[in-house]
Every structure is written in structure tokens, then in C-alpha cells.
N, C-alpha and C positions, 0 to 999 in steps of 0.2 A: 422431711427437717432434714434443715442443710447441716451439713457435716460438723463438729465445731474444732477437726484438726484441718492443721494445713495440708494440703498436699505436695507432691515434690518441688514445682515451682515454687509455692508460695514459702516454704519450708526454707530454701536453700538462697531465697532473693531476698529474707529477709534476715538470715543469720549469717552473711556475709563477713561485717565487719564480725563477728564472732573469730569465724572462725583462722581470719585474717588475721588478729589484732592481739586476742588471747589463746589462742592453741597455737597458732604458729610465732606470734612475738615477733609480729612482720615482718618475718622473712620473705623475699622471694617469690617463692614456689610452693603455694600453698597446697599443704595436705591435709585432706578432709578425710582422714583417717588416724587409726592407733599407732603407737608407736613399739616395738620391736624389741625388749629389752635382752641383751646377753652379754657374752665375754667382748663382744664387736662396740658395743653401744649400750653408754649409760644416763648418758646426759638425753634430755627431752625434744632437741631440734634432732638430733643423732639417731633417736630409734625411730624418727618417722621416715627418716630415708634408709635405715636399717631393714625393717617391715619389705622395704621394695627391694634390698639385697636379698636376704629370707625369701618372698616369693619369688625373683628369677632364679639363683641357684636352681630351688623345687623344679620350675619349668626347665632347668638346662639350657637355657636362652642362647645364644649362642651369635655371635657376629652378624649381620645382613638379615637375618629373620626378618620377617613383617607381622608385627605384634598390632593385636585390635583391642585397646584399653576400654571394654562396655562398661561401662560409665563412672566417666574419668574426674570428675568434678572438678578442680580450676589447673588438675593438666600437673600436680607435682610429681606422679609414676610417668606418663607420657616423657616429660620432659628428662627424669631420669633415668631412664633405658638407652635412650638416644644417646645419652651422654655417659653412660658407665658399661652401655651391655654394647654400644654401637647398630640402632635395627633403628628399622624406618617403623613409628610406631602412627598409627590414627586413633585419634580417642572421640569416642561418642559419648552426649549425654543431652539429656530432654530440656537442658536449662538454659535457657537461651543466652542470660547474661554470664554463664557460665563460660559456655564455650564461645560468646564475644573477647572473655578476658584469656583464653588460652590461645585465641588466634591473637592477642593483641604482644601476649608474653613470646608466642613463638615469632612475631618479629622483631622485638625486643633483642632475641635471642640470634636473631641471622641461621637460624636454624634451617634446612632445608628435609631433615630428619622427619619431625613431627608433622601430622594435618590433624585437622580437627572438621569433624560435621556434629551437625543438630540430628540427630536420629536415636530412635526407640533398641535397645536391646533386644526387643521380643518381636521385633519388626524389622531386623537391618536390612537396609539398602544396596549391600554386596551382593554378587554372586558367587556362586558355588566354590567350594573347595581355594578361596584366597588367602587364608592365613595360616601360617607356620603356629603361633600362638594366640589364643583368647586371655586377656588379663583382665581379674573383677576382684577389687577390694573394697569390699561393706559396700557394695553397690546393689547386688543380687537382691538383698532385703527388699528393697524398694519396691518390686514386680510382687503382682498381685498373684501372680501365675509364674510359677518360678522354673516347671517345668516346659513351658514356652520358652524361657532364654535357652535352655540345656537343647532343643530341639534346633533353634536359630545356632550355636554355637557349634553342633555336631555340621551342620549345611554350612556353614561359610569357613569349617576349619579345613587343611588341606588332609591329606591321608598320613597319618602318622603324628599331626597337628595336636599338639598337646592344651589345654584347658588347665589356668590354674587360678587358682581362687584362695581368698581370706573372705571369711563368713560369721555373724552371727550366727549358734545352733542354739537352740533349745533343749533339752536333755530327753523331754518326753513328750506325750500329747497321749491324755492331758493332762495336765500338774494337775499339783495342788491349786483351790481356787484362790489361797493367797498368792503362789505363784504365777496366775494366771492373771490378776490383777495387778502385780507387777510390773508383768513384760509390758501389759496396757496401756501402763503409765507411762514406763518408759518409750514404748516403739510408734505409739500413735500421734505423740509432738512431731516428731521425730521425722511422720509420712511415713511410715512402714507400718504394710496391713498385719503382717504378722512374722515369725520365723520359724523354719522348720526344723526336724532333727535331721545330725547327721547320716543319718539310715535314707529320711527322706530324698535330699539332695544326692545320695547316691542311686538310690531307685531313677530319680528321673536322667542321671547320668546315662544310666543304664538303659534305660526305657529308650532315649535318643540313639543310642548306638554311640556309646563311648566306652569303654577301658576306664575304670575309680583303678588308679593307679596305685594312690596313696591317700589318705586321710591322716592329719592330725591334727591333735588335741594339744594347742597351744596359748592356754588358757594362765599359763604361770608365767609364759615369757610378754605378754600383754597387761598382766594384770596391774602394775604398776602405772601404765600409763592411762588404765579404768579408773583407778585410785585417785592418779592425778585430776581428773577432768570430775571427779564426784567432788574434789577436797576445794577446787577451783568455783565449782557451779555455789558450792554449798557455803561459800565467803559470799558469793555476788547474788545471790536470791535477796535476802533482807534488803540491800539496794537494788538492785534492781525491781522489786515490790513496789519500792518507794516512787521508785521513776515511771513505776506505771499507772500509780494514782492520775498523775499530771500527765501523763499520755507522751512520755519522753521512750518511754520501752512499750513496744506494741506486745498483744498476747502471742505472738511467736517466737517471739526471741525469751520471752517469759518463760513459757512451752518446754524451750528447748533446754533453759534450765536448769526447770523443774525434773524433767524427763530424764539427764543427765546426772542427775541423785539416783532418779530409781536405776537404772542402769546397775547401776555398782548394790544396790539393796538388794535388786536380782539375781546377779551374778553371786550374792553373798550368801542369799536363800537358797541357791543350784537351779535354781531356775533356767539356764542358761550355760552355754561354755562358746570362745573362742577357737574356731577350726581352721585348718588351711585343707583343700582339696587338689589333687591333682586327677585330671581323668586322658584320656588318651583314644586319636579317633583312628 
């Protein structure tokens, strides 16, 4: 029986319009992550960039370092890091359309600090000990075997290099039937097979040879952004459902909106949290 849910390629190919025009409100550097609210940022667009700032500060990224963005989306974090931290950034992604958009954006910016490759972060085409920092913002969730990513991260990091990541983390395994149902209703339409606990992520890192230096629960800083997505999607769903009847909205886009409602319901049910992890080789 064919899987009714999209794979990563199908998901991002069909939802690009929504990320560009609804979530990012037509700004140039499209972010496919949530926003981080604190004393530095309270407007939606600012919080998307603020997520980059918080992760960069957590990793202690310094000018001149070489950074790998594992699962770079449409390149928002890559361009931000090049501009605000003056580092050389390589973005990798398995979604060809996103890589093409990233390369086009890099050409329009006339920047030599950023390059992109169509590649899998669980099987990276790089030599050992190449990068000072590996950056992963809401991307590792798409991997079916997350431990494989940590092994590759260890391999391509230089000695003393850092892995910094922001990720959705379940609060237990297993959870109640209700919470597991909410998680599946959110994750599968987003092309996410499952999410792991913070403890599992730490274990993967340590088994790969990394030392976990810091683990943060930043759900409180991201919750406004999560709620915003829930509200936007709840308002759009009746309209989108009507459009789906005349095939103006396809099943992947409609599923994306439904899942965007479920993610916040799963959060309120205590099924998951938003975490940040820093690990050192």
C-alpha cells in the first residue's frame, strides 16, 4: 500500500508558496523555521532572524570559521551567518528545488561566502575534519535514523568543532495514546517520521563521540511562534478545504495546514517541547 503522506521532496515542493508568502510574508530570505521571542525580538520577521542569533551565540561562532548548515531549507540561516558572523557557509539539502533557489539567491547577493550542494546530511560528501561548526535548525527531524546524522557530524567536524541544533523533541517514549495520535497527525503530513526525546538526542551524540555541552528547553521562547502558525492555519483551513474540492489546493498543502493546527494541540497536551543542543567533538 502506498504511503499516504508526502516525502521530504514532495512536502517542500508543494508548500514553498505557503512558506514564502504566508509565513515569511514575501521577504527575500525565506526562513522555514519558527521564531525566537525575547527582549531582542517581538515582531514575527525579527524573531525568525533572532532564532539564528540565539543559535550562533550558543555555538560561539566566530568570523572566519567554516560552517555546514545541515538541511539548509531555502538558505535563510546560511545568508544570515555569512552577513552577521562573517563565516564561510556550506548549505546542504536533498530538495533540488530549494538548492536551486538558494544558488539563485546567492548569485543575486553577489556573495562568495555561501555555497550550496544537493546532499544528504546522513551521508555527507565531505572529507573528515572539515567544518568548525555544524548547524541544524529543525531539519534532523526529517531523518528516519537520527543517530546516522550524529555519526556523520562527528566525522566531518574538526577536533574541537561544535554541533548546534534546534529541534522538536518528544517528552517521552511512549506517550499516551492521545498524545501519540496528535504527534502522528502533526508529523506525518510534514514528512517527519518521528521525533525523539532530548535524552535520545544526547545519547546519539555521545555514542557518536561527541560531548554534550548544553541542552536547553526554549519552548517558552518559541511558543508565540507556534501559536501564530496554529492561528494562521486554523483561519485558512475552511477556505483551503473548499479550494481542495475544485482541486485548486492539493492534498499536501491541505495536510500541511491541518498538521500545523495539530502541532500546537500536541504542544498543549505536553507531547513535545522545543529544544536546543550544543555538542563538541
